[in-house]
VOBA-1610 file (N, C-alpha, C; in pm, whole numbers, padded with zeros to 5 digits, always signed):
BEGIN
Met+03300-00036+03327Met+03249-00142+03240Met+03169-00079+03127Ala+03193-00127+03010Ala+03122-00072+02895Ala+02974-00105+02904Arg+02892-00010+02869Arg+02747-00030+02875Arg+02705-00128+02768Lys+02620-00223+02805Lys+02573-00321+02709Lys+02481-00254+02607Glu+02494-00295+02484Glu+02412-00239+02377Glu+02269-00291+02391Thr+02175-00202+02401Thr+02034-00240+02412Thr+01975-00259+02274Ala+01854-00317+02273Ala+01784-00338+02146Ala+01756-00206+02078Ala+01724-00103+02160Ala+01695+00029+02103Ala+01819+00089+02037Asp+01936+00068+02102Asp+02061+00119+02045Asp+02090+00050+01912Ala+02065-00080+01906Ala+02093-00154+01784Ala+01999-00115+01672Ala+01873-00085+01709Ala+01773-00053+01608Ala+01787+00089+01556Asn+01840+00181+01642Asn+01844+00322+01605Asn+01925+00349+01478Pro+02049+00296+01465Pro+02123+00319+01341Pro+02048+00268+01219Gly+01978+00155+01236Gly+01900+00101+01125Gly+01789+00194+01083Arg+01722+00255+01181Arg+01614+00349+01150Arg+01668+00471+01079Leu+01779+00524+01130Leu+01839+00642+01068Leu+01882+00613+00924Lys+01939+00495+00902Lys+01981+00457+00767Lys+01860+00444+00675Gln+01750+00388+00730Gln+01628+00372+00650Gln+01570+00507+00613Ile+01570+00601+00709Ile+01519+00735+00682Ile+01604+00803+00575Ala+01736+00788+00587Ala+01827+00849+00489Ala+01803+00791+00349Gln+01785+00660+00340Gln+01760+00597+00211Gln+01627+00642+00153Thr+01525+00655+00241Thr+01394+00701+00196Thr+01403+00844+00144Tyr+01480+00927+00213Tyr+01496+01066+00170Tyr+01564+01073+00033Lys+01669+00993+00014Lys+01740+00993-00115Lys+01647+00947-00228Met+01568+00843-00200Met+01476+00793-00300Met+01371+00898-00334Thr+01321+00967-00231Thr+01218+01068-00252Thr+01274+01187-00327Arg+01398+01226-00296Arg+01460+01343-00361Arg+01481+01320-00510Arg+01504+01194-00549Arg+01520+01165-00692Arg+01391+01194-00769Ala+01277+01164-00705Ala+01148+01189-00771Ala+01093+01327-00741Asp+01137+01386-00629Asp+01085+01515-00584Asp+01202+01601-00537Pro+01274+01664-00630Pro+01397+01738-00595Pro+01377+01849-00492Arg+01256+01901-00478Arg+01231+02011-00385Arg+01193+01965-00245Ile+01201+01835-00219Ile+01154+01782-00092Ile+01222+01849+00027Gly+01355+01873+00017Gly+01428+01936+00128Gly+01376+02075+00158Leu+01357+02156+00054Leu+01307+02293+00072Leu+01166+02294+00127Ile+01083+02202+00079Ile+00944+02196+00125Ile+00936+02159+00272Ile+01013+02059+00313Ile+01013+02018+00454Ile+01063+02131+00543Ala+01172+02195+00499Ala+01228+02306+00577Ala+01127+02420+00589Ala+01059+02453+00480Ala+00961+02561+00482Ala+00846+02530+00577Val+00800+02405+00574Val+00691+02365+00664Val+00733+02381+00810Gly+00855+02337+00841Gly+00903+02348+00978Gly+00919+02493+01024Ile+00980+02575+00938Ile+01004+02715+00974Ile+00874+02791+00992Val+00781+02771+00899Val+00653+02843+00907Val+00575+02801+01031Thr+00569+02672+01058Thr+00495+02624+01176Thr+00555+02679+01304Phe+00687+02670+01316Phe+00753+02722+01437Phe+00735+02873+01447Gly+00750+02943+01334Gly+00737+03089+01334Gly+00599+03135+01375Val+00495+03067+01330Val+00358+03105+01365Val+00335+03092+01515Phe+00376+02979+01572Phe+00354+02958+01715Phe+00439+03054+01798Leu+00562+03082+01753Leu+00647+03176+01827Leu+00587+03316+01824Ala+00534+03355+01708Ala+00471+03488+01698Ala+00349+03498+01788Ile+00270+03391+01793Ile+00154+03390+01883Ile+00199+03400+02028Gly+00311+03332+02057Gly+00364+03336+02193Gly+00402+03477+02235Phe+00466+03552+02146Phe+00501+03692+02178Phe+00376+03778+02195Leu+00274+03750+02114Leu+00151+03829+02121Leu+00078+03810+02253Ile+00079+03688+02305Ile+00006+03661+02429Ile+00097+03663+02552Gly+00225+03689+02530Gly+00318+03702+02643Gly+00376+03571+02692His+00373+03466+02613His+00430+03337+02653His+00516+03280+02540Pro+00622+03354+02502Pro+00703+03309+02388Pro+00776+03177+02413Ile+00820+03151+02535Ile+00894+03027+02563Ile+00802+02906+02550Tyr+00686+02916+02615Tyr+00591+02804+02612Tyr+00546+02775+02469Leu+00504+02878+02397Leu+00458+02859+02259Leu+00573+02823+02166Gly+00694+02869+02199Gly+00810+02833+02117Gly+00840+02685+02127Ile+00833+02630+02249Ile+00856+02486+02267Ile+00747+02406+02196Leu+00621+02450+02215Leu+00510+02382+02150Leu+00524+02390+01997Gly+00564+02507+01949Gly+00582+02525+01806Gly+00691+02436+01751Phe+00799+02419+01827Phe+00909+02334+01782Phe+00862+02189+01768Val+00788+02142+01868Val+00738+02003+01864Val+00642+01984+01747Leu+00549+02078+01729Leu+00451+02066+01622Leu+00516+02084+01484Ala+00621+02166+01477Ala+00692+02183+01351Ala+00759+02052+01310Phe+00819+01985+01407Phe+00882+01856+01379Phe+00778+01754+01332Leu+00661+01755+01399Leu+00553+01663+01361Leu+00503+01693+01219Ala+00485+01822+01188Ala+00437+01861+01055Ala+00538+01821+00948Met+00667+01839+00977Met+00771+01799+00881Met+00767+01648+00856Ala+00747+01571+00963Ala+00742+01425+00950Ala+00622+01382+00866Ile+00508+01446+00887Ile+00387+01411+00812Ile+00405+01443+00664Val+00455+01563+00635Val+00475+01603+00496Val+00577+01511+00428Phe+00685+01481+00497Phe+00787+01393+00441Phe+00730+01254+00412Gly+00651+01201+00507Gly+00592+01069+00489Gly+00500+01062+00368Arg+00418+01165+00351Arg+00324+01164+00239Arg+00395+01178+00104Arg+00494+01264+00099Arg+00566+01283-00029Arg+00654+01162-00060Ala+00706+01097+00044Ala+00784+00975+00022Ala+00695+00864-00031Glu+00573+00855+00023Glu+00478+00755-00024Glu+00440+00780-00169Arg+00419+00907-00203Arg+00385+00943-00340Arg+00500+00906-00436Ala+00623+00933-00392Ala+00738+00900-00476Ala+00751+00748-00495Ala+00724+00673-00388Ala+00732+00527-00398Ala+00628+00474-00494Phe+00506+00528-00487Phe+00401+00485-00580Phe+00440+00517-00723Gly+00504+00633-00742Gly+00546+00672-00876Gly+00645+00574-00935Gln+00737+00523-00851Gln+00836+00428-00899Gln+00776+00290-00925Met+00671+00255-00847Met+00609+00124-00861Met+00508+00120-00975Glu+00456+00237-01013Glu+00350+00244-01114Glu+00390+00169-01241Gly+00301+00080-01285Gly+00324+00007-01409Gly+00402-00122-01395Gln+00458-00150-01276Gln+00532-00274-01258Gln+00436-00386-01221Pro+00449-00503-01283Pro+00364-00617-01246Pro+00380-00650-01098Gly+00269-00667-01028Gly+00275-00701-00886Gly+00275-00582-00794Ala+00276-00460-00848Ala+00280-00340-00763Ala+00155-00330-00676Ala+00040-00366-00732Ala-00085-00359-00656Ala-00082-00452-00536Ala-00019-00569-00552Ala-00010-00663-00441Ala+00070-00604-00326Ala+00175-00529-00359Ala+00256-00465-00255Ala+00173-00363-00177Val+00086-00290-00246Val+00000-00193-00179Val-00104-00264-00094Leu-00165-00368-00148Leu-00268-00442-00075Leu-00211-00507+00051Asp-00087-00549+00044Asp-00023-00614+00157Asp-00010-00521+00277Lys-00016-00390+00251Lys+00000-00292+00358Lys-00129-00212+00381Ile-00242-00267+00339Ile-00366-00192+00349Ile-00409-00170+00493Gly-00373-00261+00582Gly-00407-00242+00723Gly-00477-00363+00781Arg-00509-00355+00909Arg-00573-00466+00979Arg-00714-00489+00925Gly-00757-00613+00933Gly-00892-00646+00890Gly-00901-00693+00746Trp-00790-00687+00673Trp-00788-00729+00533Trp-00691-00844+00516Thr-00732-00944+00442Thr-00646-01058+00411Thr-00626-01063+00260Thr-00502-01049+00217Thr-00471-01040+00074Thr-00403-01167+00024Thr-00451-01217-00088Thr-00388-01329-00156Thr-00343-01281-00294Pro-00213-01267-00316Pro-00166-01215-00446Pro-00177-01319-00557Ala-00197-01271-00677Ala-00192-01354-00798Ala-00281-01477-00791Val-00410-01456-00768Val-00503-01570-00772Val-00535-01608-00916Ala-00504-01519-01009Ala-00522-01550-01151Ala-00417-01472-01230Met-00366-01536-01334Met-00262-01472-01415Met-00260-01536-01554Asn-00219-01460-01653Asn-00199-01517-01786Asn-00053-01498-01827Arg-00017-01548-01942Arg+00123-01545-01983Arg+00170-01406-02026Ser+00077-01312-02034Ser+00114-01173-02065Ser+00140-01093-01938Gln+00138-01161-01821Gln+00162-01100-01692Gln+00048-01010-01646Asp-00070-01025-01705Asp-00189-00963-01648Asp-00223-01048-01526Val-00257-00983-01417Val-00273-01056-01292Val-00390-01002-01212Val-00451-01091-01133Val-00561-01053-01044Val-00523-01094-00902His-00534-00999-00809His-00511-01025-00667His-00645-01022-00595Arg-00652-01088-00483Arg-00776-01091-00405Arg-00750-01045-00262Thr-00837-00959-00212Thr-00829-00919-00073Thr-00968-00926-00013Val-00976-00969+00111Val-01105-00990+00179Val-01108-00909+00307Gly-01216-00836+00325Gly-01234-00755+00445Gly-01382-00738+00474Lys-01416-00644+00559Lys-01556-00622+00595Lys-01638-00566+00480Ala-01572-00519+00374Ala-01643-00473+00255Ala-01678-00590+00164Gly-01629-00709+00196Gly-01651-00826+00112Gly-01524-00868+00043Ile-01537-00918-00077Ile-01422-00962-00156Ile-01392-00857-00262Val-01265-00820-00273Val-01225-00723-00374Val-01120-00789-00463Leu-01149-00795-00591Leu-01053-00846-00689Leu-00984-00727-00754Val-00854-00724-00746Val-00775-00612-00798Val-00691-00662-00914Ala-00716-00605-01032Ala-00647-00650-01153Ala-00549-00544-01199Glu-00439-00590-01255Glu-00343-00499-01317Glu-00290-00562-01445Gly-00283-00479-01547Gly-00241-00527-01677Gly-00325-00464-01786Asn-00331-00528-01901Asn-00409-00478-02013Asn-00558-00481-01977Pro-00628-00366-01983Pro-00769-00358-01940Pro-00860-00459-02011Asn-00838-00483-02140Asn-00922-00577-02213Asn-00898-00721-02170Arg-00772-00755-02146Arg-00742-00893-02107Arg-00782-00921-01962Val-00763-00824-01872Val-00793-00852-01731Val-00942-00869-01706Lys-01026-00814-01794Lys-01170-00830-01776Lys-01211-00977-01784Ser-01148-01050-01874Ser-01178-01193-01883Ser-01125-01268-01762Leu-01009-01225-01710Leu-00955-01287-01589Leu-01048-01263-01470Leu-01098-01140-01458Leu-01190-01106-01349Leu-01318-01188-01358Ala-01373-01198-01479Ala-01497-01273-01497Ala-01479-01420-01461Ala-01366-01478-01502Ala-01339-01618-01472Ala-01322-01640-01323Glu-01255-01547-01255Glu-01234-01562-01111Glu-01366-01546-01035Lys-01453-01458-01081Lys-01584-01442-01017Lys-01667-01570-01031Arg-01662-01631-01148Arg-01736-01756-01168Arg-01681-01866-01078Arg-01550-01869-01063Arg-01488-01971-00978Arg-01527-01953-00832Met-01528-01827-00786Met-01562-01800-00646Met-01710-01820-00617Ala-01794-01798-00719Ala-01939-01807-00698Ala-01981-01944-00648Arg-01899-02045-00670Arg-01933-02180-00625Arg-01929-02193-00474Val-01850-02107-00408Val-01834-02123-00263Val-01871-01998-00183Val-01875-01880-00247Val-01905-01756-00173Val-02007-01671-00248Ser-02113-01732-00296Ser-02214-01660-00373Ser-02291-01557-00289Asp-02283-01570-00156Asp-02357-01480-00067Asp-02273-01362-00020Val-02153-01345-00072Val-02062-01238-00028Val-02045-01136-00141Pro-02055-01005-00110Pro-02036-00903-00214Pro-01896-00912-00275Val-01890-00896-00407Val-01762-00900-00478Val-01745-00770-00555His-01636-00701-00531His-01602-00578-00602His-01482-00606-00691Asp-01472-00536-00801Asp-01352-00550-00884Asp-01294-00413-00916Val-01164-00406-00917Val-01090-00282-00942Val-00980-00311-01042Ile-00967-00225-01141Ile-00856-00236-01236Ile-00761-00120-01209Val-00638-00152-01178Val-00539-00050-01145Val-00480+00008-01273Gly-00477+00140-01281Gly-00423+00206-01400Gly-00461+00352-01400Thr-00428+00420-01507Thr-00454+00564-01517Thr-00561+00596-01622Gly-00619+00493-01683Gly-00720+00515-01785Gly-00858+00540-01726Glu-00954+00562-01813Glu-01090+00588-01770Glu-01149+00466-01700Gly-01211+00490-01584Gly-01270+00382-01508Gly-01171+00300-01427Gln-01043+00337-01432Gln-00940+00266-01357Gln-00901+00345-01231Val-00835+00279-01138Val-00794+00341-01013Val-00642+00352-01010Pro-00587+00474-00998Pro-00441+00489-00988Pro-00386+00413-00868Leu-00265+00365-00880Leu-00203+00287-00773Leu-00202+00363-00641Lys-00175+00494-00645Lys-00165+00572-00522Lys-00300+00589-00453Lys-00410+00563-00525Lys-00544+00577-00467Lys-00608+00442-00436Leu-00535+00333-00457Leu-00592+00201-00439Leu-00635+00177-00294Arg-00547+00204-00201Arg-00578+00181-00060Arg-00699+00263-00016Thr-00700+00391-00053Thr-00812+00478-00016Thr-00943+00429-00075Thr-00938+00384-00200Thr-01058+00334-00266Thr-01117+00215-00192Leu-01033+00123-00150Leu-01082+00005-00079Leu-01137+00041+00059Leu-01072+00134+00127Leu-01116+00172+00261Leu-01249+00248+00259Lys-01285+00304+00143Lys-01410+00377+00130Lys-01529+00286+00100Leu-01502+00160+00067Leu-01610+00068+00036Leu-01697+00045+00161Pro-01829+00034+00144Pro-01917+00013+00260Pro-01888-00120+00329Arg-01890-00118+00460Arg-01865-00241+00536Arg-01996-00316+00556Val-02002-00435+00504Val-02127-00512+00508Val-02111-00645+00582Leu-01989-00683+00615Leu-01964-00809+00683Leu-01915-00787+00825Gln-01945-00881+00913Gln-01892-00880+01049Gln-01764-00964+01053Gly-01689-00951+01161Gly-01564-01024+01175Gly-01575-01173+01148Pro-01671-01244+01212Pro-01684-01388+01188Pro-01716-01421+01043Gln-01794-01334+00976Gln-01825-01357+00835Gln-01700-01344+00747Val-01613-01249+00781Val-01488-01232+00707Val-01401-01357+00723Thr-01393-01408+00847Thr-01315-01528+00874Thr-01370-01648+00797Ala-01504-01662+00797Ala-01565-01774+00727Ala-01541-01765+00577Thr-01547-01643+00523Thr-01522-01623+00380Thr-01379-01661+00344Asn-01285-01618+00425Asn-01145-01654+00400Asn-01125-01805+00406Asp-01191-01870+00502Asp-01177-02015+00514Asp-01230-02087+00391Arg-01345-02041+00339Arg-01403-02104+00221Arg-01315-02083+00098Leu-01263-01963+00084Leu-01175-01935-00029Leu-01046-02013-00020Arg-00995-02026+00101Arg-00871-02101+00120Arg-00892-02249+00087Ala-01008-02301+00125Ala-01038-02440+00094Ala-01054-02462-00056Met-01102-02358-00126Met-01118-02367-00270Met-00984-02379-00340Gly-00880-02318-00279Gly-00747-02320-00337Gly-00726-02204-00431Asp-00602-02167-00450Asp-00566-02055-00536Asp-00476-02102-00648Leu-00491-02039-00762Leu-00415-02075-00880Leu-00265-02070-00856Met-00220-01970-00779Met-00077-01949-00763Met-00023-01999-00630Ser-00102-02076-00554Ser-00061-02112-00419Ser+00068-02192-00414Asn+00099-02266-00519Asn+00220-02348-00519Asn+00334-02290-00600Met+00318-02165-00642Met+00422-02104-00724Met+00512-02015-00640Pro+00643-02018-00663Pro+00737-01936-00584Pro+00738-01792-00631Leu+00627-01718-00610Leu+00622-01579-00653Leu+00691-01489-00552Pro+00772-01392-00595Pro+00835-01298-00502Pro+00733-01200-00449Lys+00760-01146-00330Lys+00673-01044-00274Lys+00699-00911-00344Gly+00594-00829-00351Gly+00608-00697-00411Gly+00607-00705-00562Pro+00646-00595-00629Pro+00645-00592-00775Pro+00732-00701-00835Met+00682-00767-00939Met+00757-00875-01004Met+00847-00817-01111Pro+00962-00875-01133Pro+01053-00824-01235Pro+00989-00828-01372Lys+01015-00723-01451Lys+00962-00722-01587Lys+01027-00831-01669Gly+00947-00896-01753Gly+00999-01004-01836Gly+01001-01137-01767Met+00946-01144-01643Met+00944-01270-01570Met+00856-01370-01645Arg+00905-01493-01662Arg+00829-01596-01732Arg+00767-01693-01632Met+00652-01746-01669Met+00588-01845-01585Met+00667-01975-01594Pro+00693-02044-01481Pro+00769-02168-01485Pro+00694-02279-01555Arg+00768-02363-01627Arg+00706-02476-01695Arg+00664-02580-01593Gly+00557-02648-01626Gly+00510-02750-01536Gly+00422-02697-01427Gly+00401-02564-01425Gly+00317-02503-01323Gly+00173-02515-01360Pro+00083-02448-01286Pro-00058-02455-01313Pro-00093-02390-01445Lys-00200-02434-01504Lys-00243-02379-01632Lys-00300-02240-01613Met-00271-02154-01708Met-00322-02019-01703Met-00461-02013-01763Arg-00539-01918-01715Arg-00670-01897-01772Arg-00660-01818-01900
//
């Protein structure tokens, strides 16, 4: 009788295909990725094997070296793939929202709480550091969007710290690839129940884009705001 296909069997080809696609995408931005990964693996395995011969346990250290070499290759590949992905997303409207969506547990992100017709946009994320408004677009225009959103929130969350970040490569801005790290470095001043209460108050206040069919992740360039939608600030 043929063995029934398990969930793991069904998922495995999908994982392999995803890894292959990620590698191809990374290689387009980082042509040396294959050589770098191979070098990391060979050097790691070689070091442990050499130590094994020196102390008289080449088999044991060789096996350990093989496992650690594979782990080192995976870590290096993951980091360079992430860097390549950020490079492709850089400058696209909505890219910051895609990063915030994957910031990790303890953070609640609401994309596009403010936007203008030039596609400058402000996203909001709430965590133990308080409220963080993340803007992307023209630095001069987003400052007015940030100020307006702070005034709007002050009516319901005046007792919660508010931070603002402008994503970009200019002076005083935070590069997209450093956005997650920047937020995680903020001091934690709220407890879990306070974070929940803050989210509840903000949710009750309503969001500018809550009724708009915005796509997840980076928005297509040239996207127009639908007519009849909410007024822009």
